[in-house]
Steps between C-alpha positions, in 0.01 A plus 500: 500500500684228690811357343525126550843352546620158397584435866139565601378272220733226628366543854141479377579185302673342800208578732257368237687170479514474880127563544411275206684218676327572828148523355530244218208261499287738705474793257543517122837629379330784314331623817831495689669693220215755490522560877880542490481751214216697659684505831813635333299783346348580840843514664685702236574855614368412848808332644876521471619302194727280712197382698304383193588132533400458861189715480386337175538156654319592821211687339467258209494201736237666720282574198528143369412361844196729509389368160527145634300589811222658295475226239312178566726208574527272201409147588686234310355157468710198418306245297455164670670199347267241353 
């Protein structure tokens, strides 16, 4: 069983806020949060704890970019003035 520290939770929250700001308007907040949490689980016990922030940001960002590349581009239409 992995023991989670408050420091790790703070890092995950910080990375989540950073990526939410970067991908806001392009992906729903819930999807960003889901990717960050899943990425943290994938990284736990695989890397040194002090590397969590950087690796979480890099891998989370890459995964979010991949989601954007695979999803159809949303086309927004601005209604014409009458």
